[in-house]
C-alpha positions as CSV (number, residue, x, y, z in Angstrom):
1,M,7.5,2.3,1.2
2,G,5.8,3.6,-1.9
3,V,6.6,5.7,-4.9
4,I,4.8,8.8,-6.2
5,T,5.3,10.4,-9.6
6,I,5.5,14.2,-9.6
7,K,6.3,16.1,-12.8
8,G,7.3,12.9,-14.4
9,K,9.8,11.9,-11.8
10,D,9.4,9.0,-9.3
11,Y,10.0,9.8,-5.6
12,P,10.1,7.2,-2.8
13,V,7.6,7.8,0.0
14,K,8.0,6.5,3.6
15,F,5.6,7.7,6.3
16,G,5.7,5.4,9.3
17,L,5.5,6.4,12.9
18,S,8.7,8.4,13.1
19,V,7.5,10.8,10.3
20,V,4.0,11.1,11.9
21,M,5.4,11.6,15.3
22,R,7.8,14.4,14.3
23,F,5.0,16.1,12.3
24,A,2.4,15.8,15.1
25,I,4.8,17.2,17.8
26,A,5.8,20.1,15.5
27,E,2.1,20.8,15.0
28,G,1.3,20.7,18.8
29,M,-0.3,17.3,18.8
30,K,0.6,15.2,21.8
31,T,-1.0,11.8,21.1
32,F,-1.8,9.5,18.2
33,D,-5.5,10.1,19.0
34,E,-5.0,13.9,18.4
35,F,-3.3,13.1,15.1
36,E,-6.1,10.7,14.1
37,Q,-8.7,13.3,14.9
38,W,-6.9,15.9,12.8
39,L,-6.8,13.5,9.9
40,K,-10.5,12.8,10.1
41,Q,-11.2,16.5,10.0
42,I,-9.6,16.8,6.6
43,D,-12.6,14.9,5.2
44,D,-15.0,17.1,7.2
45,K,-13.6,20.5,6.2
46,E,-13.2,22.5,3.1
47,M,-9.6,22.5,2.0
48,T,-8.6,25.7,3.8
49,F,-5.1,27.2,3.4
50,E,-4.2,26.0,6.9
51,V,-5.3,22.5,6.1
52,M,-3.4,22.5,2.8
53,K,-0.3,23.8,4.5
54,R,-0.3,21.2,7.2
55,I,-1.0,18.2,4.9
56,T,1.6,19.4,2.4
57,K,4.1,19.6,5.3
58,L,3.3,16.0,6.3
59,F,3.4,14.7,2.7
60,Y,6.7,16.4,2.1
61,A,8.1,14.8,5.3
62,G,7.2,11.4,3.9
63,I,8.9,12.1,0.6
64,Q,12.0,13.4,2.4
65,R,12.1,10.3,4.5
66,G,11.7,8.1,1.5
67,C,14.5,9.8,-0.4
68,V,16.8,9.5,2.6
69,R,16.0,5.8,3.0
70,E,16.6,5.2,-0.7
71,N,19.7,7.5,-0.9
72,Q,18.0,9.6,-3.6
73,A,18.5,13.3,-4.1
74,L,15.4,15.4,-3.4
75,D,15.1,18.1,-6.0
76,L,11.5,18.9,-5.1
77,D,10.5,21.5,-2.6
78,A,7.3,22.0,-0.6
79,D,6.1,24.7,-3.0
80,D,6.5,22.3,-6.0
81,L,4.5,19.7,-4.0
82,I,1.6,21.9,-3.1
83,D,1.3,23.0,-6.7
84,Q,1.3,19.4,-7.9
85,L,-1.4,18.5,-5.3
86,V,-3.7,21.2,-6.9
87,I,-2.8,20.3,-10.5
88,E,-3.0,16.5,-10.1
89,P,-5.6,15.6,-7.4
90,Q,-4.7,11.9,-7.8
91,V,-1.2,12.7,-6.3
92,F,-3.1,13.9,-3.1
93,Q,-5.3,10.8,-3.1
94,T,-2.3,8.5,-3.5
95,L,-0.3,10.1,-0.7
96,I,-3.3,10.0,1.6
97,E,-3.7,6.2,0.9
98,M,0.0,5.6,1.5
99,L,-0.2,7.6,4.8
100,M,-3.2,5.6,6.0
101,L,-1.7,2.3,5.1
102,S,1.6,3.2,6.8
103,I,-0.1,4.1,10.1
104,V,-2.4,1.1,10.4
105,P,-2.3,-1.7,7.9
106,Q,-6.1,-1.6,7.4
107,G,-6.5,2.1,7.6
108,I,-7.0,4.8,10.2
109,D,-10.5,3.7,11.2
110,N,-9.1,0.7,13.0
111,K,-8.0,1.8,16.5
112,L,-4.6,1.1,17.7
113,P,-4.3,-0.5,21.1
114,A,-3.5,1.9,24.0
115,S,0.0,0.4,24.1
116,A,0.7,1.9,20.6
117,N,0.7,5.4,22.1
118,K,3.5,4.3,24.6
119,A,7.1,4.1,23.8
120,K,8.4,0.6,23.3
121,K,11.3,-0.6,25.4
122,K,14.4,-1.6,23.5
123,K,15.4,-5.3,23.8
């Protein structure tokens, strides 16, 4: 879990597999590999409106999850967040770094084993 400051206020951020999975499924991605390929395309493309919309949606989901986890009211909406990503590029960079570290401890370039794409059985 991390913290991001937006408009002078701290917000907890929690990505993790549950946030990524919900986002990926909502965006039509069926596997972690598809999600990983989408993330890699962000660096390869210009920041189109579609890319900005999707990444803001993912970042906002991480902030929402963090606020729920920390029992903190969320007085920020997705429009505020997208504005802040444009005004303060370091917010974008910090959220990307938090996302990468939450998915794979060493970053997205390290491949997860095939078993990571399979649901784990409860003990």
